C-alpha positions in Angstrom: -74.4 54.9 -59.3 -74.0 54.5 -55.5 -74.6 56.9 -53.1 -72.1 58.0 -50.6 -74.4 57.3 -47.7 -75.5 53.7 -48.9 -71.6 52.7 -48.2 -71.6 54.0 -44.9 -74.9 52.1 -43.7 -72.9 48.5 -44.2 -69.7 50.0 -42.4 -71.4 51.3 -39.7 -73.3 47.9 -39.0 -70.0 46.1 -39.3 -68.4 48.5 -36.8 -71.5 48.1 -34.5 -71.3 44.2 -34.8 -67.3 44.4 -33.8 -67.7 46.6 -30.8 -70.7 44.2 -29.4 -68.9 40.4 -30.2 -66.7 40.7 -27.3 -69.6 40.9 -25.0 -71.6 38.7 -26.6 -68.6 36.1 -26.9 -68.0 35.8 -23.3 -69.8 33.4 -21.2 -71.3 34.6 -17.7 -69.7 31.4 -16.3 -66.3 32.1 -17.5 -65.1 34.0 -14.5 -61.9 32.2 -12.9 -62.8 32.4 -9.2 -60.3 30.2 -7.9 -56.6 29.5 -8.5 -54.8 26.2 -7.5 -51.4 25.0 -7.2 -49.9 22.2 -5.6 -47.0 21.4 -3.7 -44.8 18.6 -2.1 -43.4 18.1 1.7 -40.0 16.9 0.4 -37.4 16.7 -2.0 -38.2 13.4 -2.8 -39.6 9.8 -1.0 -38.1 6.2 -0.5 -39.7 3.5 -1.8 -42.2 2.4 0.8 -42.6 5.4 2.8 -45.2 8.3 2.6 -44.8 12.1 1.4 -47.1 14.9 2.0 -48.5 17.0 -0.9 -51.1 19.8 -0.7 -53.4 21.8 -3.2 -53.5 25.4 -2.2 -56.3 27.5 -3.4 -57.1 31.0 -3.6 -60.7 32.3 -4.0 -61.3 35.7 -5.4 -62.7 38.3 -2.9 -66.4 38.5 -2.8 -67.0 34.6 -3.2 -66.8 31.8 -1.1 -66.9 27.8 -1.5 -69.1 25.5 0.2 -67.0 23.2 2.8 -65.8 19.7 2.0 -68.8 18.8 4.5 -71.4 21.3 3.3 -74.1 22.5 5.8 -76.8 21.3 3.9 -77.2 18.1 1.5 -77.8 19.9 -1.7 -74.7 21.9 -1.7 -72.1 21.2 -3.8 -68.6 20.4 -1.5 -65.3 21.5 -2.4 -63.1 18.3 -3.3 -59.5 17.6 -4.5 -59.5 14.4 -6.4 -55.7 12.9 -7.3 -55.2 10.1 -9.6 -52.1 8.3 -8.5 -49.9 6.0 -11.0 -49.0 3.1 -9.5 -46.5 2.6 -7.4 -48.3 5.2 -5.4 -51.6 5.6 -3.9 -53.1 8.2 -1.9 -53.6 7.0 1.8 -55.7 9.9 3.0 -57.0 13.5 2.1 -57.5 16.0 5.0 -59.8 19.1 4.5 -59.9 22.1 6.7 -63.2 22.7 9.0 -65.1 26.0 7.0 -66.3 29.0 8.6 -70.0 29.1 9.7 -71.3 32.1 7.7 -74.7 33.9 7.2 -75.8 34.8 3.7 -79.3 36.4 2.7 -80.1 33.4 0.5 -80.1 30.9 3.3 -81.9 30.7 6.7 -79.2 28.3 8.0 -75.4 29.8 8.4 -73.3 27.6 6.3 -70.0 26.3 6.7 -67.8 27.9 3.8 -64.2 28.6 2.7 -63.3 32.2 1.9 -59.7 33.8 1.2 -57.8 30.9 0.9 -57.8 27.0 1.4 -55.3 24.3 1.6 -56.0 20.6 1.2 -53.2 18.0 2.3 -53.1 14.7 1.1 -50.6 11.8 2.1 -49.1 9.7 -0.5 -47.5 6.2 0.1 -45.1 4.8 -2.3 -45.1 1.2 -2.7 -41.8 -0.9 -1.3 -40.9 -2.1 -4.8 -41.1 1.4 -6.7 -38.4 2.5 -8.6 -36.8 6.0 -8.3 -37.7 8.5 -11.1 -40.5 10.9 -11.4 -44.1 10.2 -11.5 -46.9 12.4 -12.3 -50.5 12.5 -11.1 -53.0 14.2 -12.3 -56.4 15.3 -10.6 -59.2 18.1 -10.2 -60.0 20.5 -7.5 -64.1 20.6 -7.8 -66.1 23.3 -6.0 -68.8 26.0 -6.5 -68.0 29.3 -6.0 -71.0 31.4 -4.6 -71.5 35.5 -3.7 -73.9 36.7 -1.2 -76.7 36.9 -3.9 -76.1 33.9 -6.4 -73.9 30.7 -7.2 -71.8 30.5 -10.3 -72.1 26.7 -11.8 -69.8 24.1 -10.7 -66.3 24.1 -11.7 -63.3 21.7 -12.2 -59.5 23.0 -12.3 -57.4 20.6 -13.5 -54.2 19.8 -11.5 -50.8 18.3 -11.7 -48.2 17.2 -9.2 -44.8 15.2 -9.5 -43.7 13.0 -6.9 -39.9 12.0 -7.1 -38.9 8.3 -5.8 -35.2 8.3 -4.8 -33.1 5.0 -3.8 -32.8 4.3 0.0 -30.5 6.1 1.6 -30.6 9.3 -0.3 -30.9 12.1 1.8 -34.0 13.9 1.6 -34.9 17.8 2.2 -38.2 19.0 3.5 -40.1 21.4 1.6 -42.8 23.9 2.4 -42.9 23.5 6.3 -44.9 26.5 6.6 -47.7 24.7 4.7 -47.2 21.3 6.3 -46.8 22.5 9.7 -50.2 23.9 9.7 -52.0 20.9 8.5 -53.6 18.6 11.0 -54.5 15.0 10.6 -51.4 14.0 8.0 -49.8 12.0 10.0 -49.2 8.5 8.4 -50.7 5.8 9.5 -47.2 3.8 9.4 -43.4 4.4 8.1 -43.7 8.1 8.2 -41.2 10.8 6.4 
């Protein structure tokens, strides 16, 4: 016959494992430090024209990202990579200048992004493009650090839809607050 205490030990062991499992199962680098959303500069784009798009990144307080052109060669740059389907191409991508900050782990002041970050891109649509919605996919790549350490580099997948409309279709500008603050997105030719 089994004593009442012998049935208690397996129960307590299972309960202890159940309490510890969530702490063990969560990897240390699972912290989502950056949230990214995308916006377009107009309701559509005509064939042969350009459209402005942007990635808006929000960085968790207490963390920073390296500048797109980092101060030191070994630092991981922040980068927005877009893959555009034919008949759309990425003409240029524009990053803001980071802010120089001093951190305990470096003798050199580092150019970083904190708080929020807007990266702009100019897309060109081929003159022979057919009207329709085109999905662009890409990644927002970064390495987040705080005052003491850096997390492993991460990549956030991003998507963006661009609507090509027939020539002569009226277009409405969108997200003016975002695009008015972005310098360097002027098209080389035939602008929206």
